[in-house]
N, C-alpha and C positions, 0 to 999 in steps of 0.2 A: 199451160204450155211452158216448158222450161228448157233453157239451154243446158247442155252438159257443162260441168264446171270449167273445163278448159275454154270453151267458147264464151262462157260468162265472163271469165277474167279478160279474155281478148276484147270483148265488147266494151268492158269498163275502161281498159287501157286506151282503146280507140277513142272512147268518149272523152277521156282526159285530154287527148291530143286535139280533138276537134273543138273542145270547149275553149281552147286558146283564143279562138276568134269570137267567143261569146261568153266572157267571164261572168261568174256569178257575183263577184265582188270587184272593187276597183283594182284594175291592173293585175289580177291574180295570174293571168296567163304569163306574165313576165316574171312573176315572183315564185309562184308555188312549185314550179318545176325545178327550182334551184335551192329550195329551202333544205337545210340540213336537219337531221333528226335530233332536235334538241328538246329539252324539257323546260317548261316555264311553270313554276309553282308559286302560289300566292304567298307562301311563307318566305319566299325570297324578298318580298317587299316589306317585311317586318323584321324586327330584331328578336322577336320572341321565338324560342326553340319550339319545334313541333312536338306535340304531345302524343304519346302512344295510344291515349284514350280517344283521340279525335277520329272521326270518320273521314276517310279520304275519298273525294270524288275525282275520278280520273276522266279527263276529256281528251278526245282526239280531234284535231282540226288542222287546217292549213292557213297560210298567209299571215305572217307575223304582224303586219301593219293593219290588218282588218279583223279577221275572225279571231285570231289569237289575242290581239289587243283588246277587243271587245269582251271576250270571255274573261280575260284577266280583270277588266273593269268590273264585270258582274261578280266575279269571285271576291274581289276586294270589298265590294259593297256588302256581300252576303256575310263574310266573316266578321264584319263589324257588328252585325246584329246576331250572329250565331257563331261565336268563337270555337265551338266544339267541332267545327268542320274545317277541313283543309282541302286544298285543290292541287292536283297534279295535271297541269295543262300541257299536253304533249303536242308539239308542233312537228308536222311531217309535210312532205310534198303531197299535193292533192292525190296524185296517182298512187302514192305509197299508202295513204289513208285507205283508199278504196281497195287496193290489193290486199292489204293486211286484214281489213275487215272481212273481205270475201274468204280469204284463206282460213281465218279463225272460225268463221261461221260454218264453212263447208266441212271443217274437221269435226264439227259437233262437239267441240270442247269449250268449256266456259273459262278456261285458264287464259289469262292475258286480255280478256275483254275489258274495254273501258266501261264506264257508267253512262257516258254521254258521247255521242259522235256526231259530227257535222256531215250531212249528206246533201249533195246537190239535188235540187228539185227534179231535174230531168231523170235522175237515177233512182228516186225514192221507191217507185213501184217495183223496180227490178229487185231491190233488196227485200221489200215486204213480201213479194210473191215468191221469191226464190228461197227465202228462209223463214217460213211461217213459224210463229212462236218465239222468234229471236228478239223482237222488239216489244217493249211494254205497251199494252193497250192503255191509252191515256184518255179515252173517251169521257170518263167521268171525273178526271183529275183537273180539267181545265174548262173554262167557259169559252168555247170556241166562237161564240157570237161576237166576241171582242176582237177577233182577228179578221183580216181580209178574207172573204169567202173563197176566192180563187185559190188562196194559199192552203186553206184547210182541205179543200178537195184533193189536193195533190198528195196528201198524206193519209187519205181515207181508203180503206179497203174493207169491203163487205160491211159497211156501215160502222166500222170502228176506226177511230183516229189514233195514229201512232206517233205523231211528232209534235214538236213545239215550233210554231212558225217563227222564222227569223227575218232575214232581210228580203226586201222586194227588188225585183228586177224590172219594176214598172218602167215602161218605155215612154219616150216623148220625142218631139221634134225640137232639137236645140238649134237655133239658127242665128246668124249674124244679122241683127236688125239694120245695121248701117248699110250692108250690101243689098239687102232686100229693099230698103228705102231708096237707095240709089237707082234701083230698077223700077221704082214707083209703087212699091207695096207697103201697106201699113199692117200693124199688128192684127187687125180684124181680118185681113185677107188670108191669114195663116191659121185661123181658128176652124177646127173641125172640117178640114179639107179631105178629099179623097186622094188616093195615090195618083189617079189620072189628072186631077187638078194640079197636084204638085208637079207632075211632068210638064204641064203647060206653063206653070210658073217658072220651072227650071229652064225651059227653052228661052223664055223671055229674059230671065236673069242672065243667062249666058250671052245672049245677043247684045245686051246692054252693058254688061260689066266684064264679060270674059270669064266669069267665075262658074265653076261647076256647082250644081246644087248639092250633090252628094259625092262621097268617096267611099268605096268599099271593095273588098276582095270578091271577085265574081263567083268563086267557088265556096264562099262562106254561106252557111245556111241561116245565119241570124236574121236577116231581113225576111226570109221566107217564113220563119217561125213567128215573127212579129205579125205578119199578115194573116197567118192561119189562126192564131189565138184571138186576134181582134174579131174574127168571125165565129168564135166559139168552136173551132174545128181543129183537128189534129191529123196526124198520119194514120190514125187507127179509128175504127168505129167504136161504139159504146161497149161492145163485147170484148174489145182488145184485139180484134182481128185487123191485120194490115189493110189499109184502105187507100191505095194510091191510084190505081188505074181508073177507077170510076168516081173519084172524089171531085165533085164540081167546084168546091171552094179551092182545093189545091190547084185545079186547072186555072181558075181565075187568078190565083196568086202567081203561078208560073207565067201566065200571059202578061200580067202586070210587071213582073220582074223583067221579062224580055223587053217590054215596052220602055222601061226605064233605061235599059242598056242600049236599045236601038235609038233612043232619042238623043244619044250622045251628050248627056248632061251630067255624067259622072266622071270621076277620076279613078281608074282602076288602081287599087293598092294591093300590096303584098305584105302580110304580117301586121302585127300590132303597131310597131313604130312608124311605119309608113302611113298607116291609116290615121293615127293621131297627128302626125306631121301635116297631113293634108289640111286639116281644119285649124291646127295651131298656126300655120303659115298664112291662113286666109285664102288658100287655093280653092277651098270648098265653102259654100255659104251655109251649110247645115249638116247636121248629123242626126240620124234617126236610130236610136238605140236605147239601152237601159240606163237608168239613173246613175249607175255606178261610173258613168263616163265623166261626171261632173269634175272630178279631180283633175282629169287630163285636160278638159276644156279650160279650167282656171289656171292651168300651168302657164298659159300665155297671158301673163299679167298685163301686157300692153293692150290687151283687148277688153279690159274691164269697162263695163258700161255699154258694150257693143253687142251683147248677146240677149236673146229672149227665149223663153220656153213656150212651146205650143203643144196641144194634144197630138198624139200620133195619127198620121193619116190612116184612112180606112179604105177597104175595098168597096167597090160599087155595090156589092151584094147587100141586100136589105138587112141581113143579120149582122153585118160588120159594124163595129162601134169604134169611136176614136180613142181607144184605150187598149193596151196590150202589155206584154211582159217579155223580158229576155233575161234568162238567168235567175239567180236567187238560190238560196239554200236554207235548210232548217236543221234543228237539233233533234236527235232521236235518242231515247233512253233504252239501254239494253235490258231485256227481261232478266238475264242472268248476270248482270253486273253485280259486283260485290256490295255496292251501296245504292241499289235502285231507289229505295224509298227516300233516302237523303237527297238523291239527285232530283227526284220529283219535287220535293219540298223547295229545293233551291230554285228550280225553274219556275215554280209557282210564285215565289216571292219576288224574283227579279224580272224574268221575261214575261210574266203574265200579270204584273202588278205595278212595278216601279216605273211610273211615268217619267220621273226625273232621269232615270237611266237612259231612256230612249232619247230624251233631249240631249243628253251628254254625248251619246255615240253619234248622233246626227251632227253635232257641232264639231266633235273631235275627229270622227272617222268617216263622215259623209254617209252613214248608214241609215237608209230609210227603212224603219221597222214596219212590220205589218200588224202591230198592236194598235188598234184604232183609237183607244182613249188617249194615247200619247200625242196624237196629231192635232190636238187643240192647244198644245203647249207653246211657249214663247219661241222656241227654236224653229218650230214649223211655221209660225206666223210672222217671222222676222223678214224685213226687206233685205234683199241681197244686192249690194252695190254693183257687183260684177254683172248682174243681169238687169241693170238700169233701175234698181229699186223694186223689181218684181218680187212678190212673195212666192218664190218658186216652189218651196216645199209645201206650202198650202195648196198650190195648184197641182203639183205632182201627186200629193196624197189624195186629191180629188179624183185624178185619173185612175189611181190605184183601186178605188172603190168600184170602178166600172169595168175592171178587167174581167172578161168572161172566164168562168170556172170550167176547166176541162181536165181530162185525165191524160197525162203524158204517156201512159202505158209503160211497158218494160223496155222498149227498143227505140227510143227517140233518136239516139245518135246513129243507129244502124239505118233507120229510115232517112234521116237527114243526109247521110253519106250516099245512099242510093239515089235520092232526088238530085243532089248537087252534082253527082257523077254524070247526070244526064243533061244538066243545064246548058253546057257548052254546045252540045249537039242540037238542043232545042233552039238556042239563040242562033246557031249556025244554019238552021233551016229544016231540021228534021221535024216531022209532025209531032205535035204535043201528045197525041194518043199513043204513038209508038214509043216515045220517051218514057211516058208513065208506065206503059206495059213492061218495058225493060227494067224500070226501077222496081216495079212490083215483083217481077221474077227474081231479081237480085235479093230483095228483102226477104221474100218467102224462102229462098234457099238458105238464108242465114239463120232464120229463127224457127224453122220447122223442127 
């Protein structure tokens, strides 16, 4: 089932706008839409002139402070051990990367293609299924048992693996331990809770401290996606068919979402800045989202020592676990890139082998990689003073190993928009079955 090219582009651009509320990397929603199209090359960091005999690996990505900086780090490491390779790391806005890649692949020309491109996990299947043969089959090029299983499943199509796993969007419940303690709750009380239990805790916290337990934008689908993946379920069935109207887990997630709103324990926010401000000011006692939020939490330096990390709450459903994911992206190598083989060797050496590299990007960029051997390193086991000495990355990497592996399918953002377009009606009193039926109809009309 394919979209026409025009619709495909529209869906991807829509996805880029929607992802502003669920970034795959720290604060990319405020940065990647304003990035200028500049080029960053590894030879700029050295005084040696480029040699015409060198193989040039071209990379497309977004976010200068995260993805670009990390790829530059990887390039610098690799050129030290393989000086016959140089890098052209091209920074563009996220939407520009997506549109340019789609336009080039749809034209069926190999001219201008990069060797490596960053793709958001929610969109990976859309590229793989829409442009068969465009991405290198890496099944036998990497030992995928060394990466988080949920991440590998996202880049797998018909038993072939096409990507190199990068950063995790592993979710957690980040909370103000001082506020919870004021309300009489200890660390043990927040371990492996259900969302319904968190609602009860939230009511108690608000009555005793006046603080909301959470803040979020009611139309943002991030929390819904966290709930679904924790139960190993998505908006589509195993065959890729839209599954909204009769999806029991989705029904439970929507009811739980409504219960959170109805309990009057949240601060409704609008946009990234307002959302971050709610917990930076201490107006909300916790935030449930991806690990990429850490930089924003730590921006409130006066709160050092007052935060704790706990596992993500789960649904009451027996399949649900206290682990989930929100966001994340991975690297893909183009089958028709000029230096495909060189690109594979580079990714093998750095992203699938260099444990010190992963320690470095965790420390410098806050990037939680999905390369499992790296998680035994010093950076992952270090105590974090901001979180009261908790070894947060050791705990978070433990959560990551339990994230259910699912297939996001081709139309995550379209489904997300259809569901969240009905949420206000559901909260306002319209029946759940009617809302889901309307969402199913909308989604079916978009992707048929």
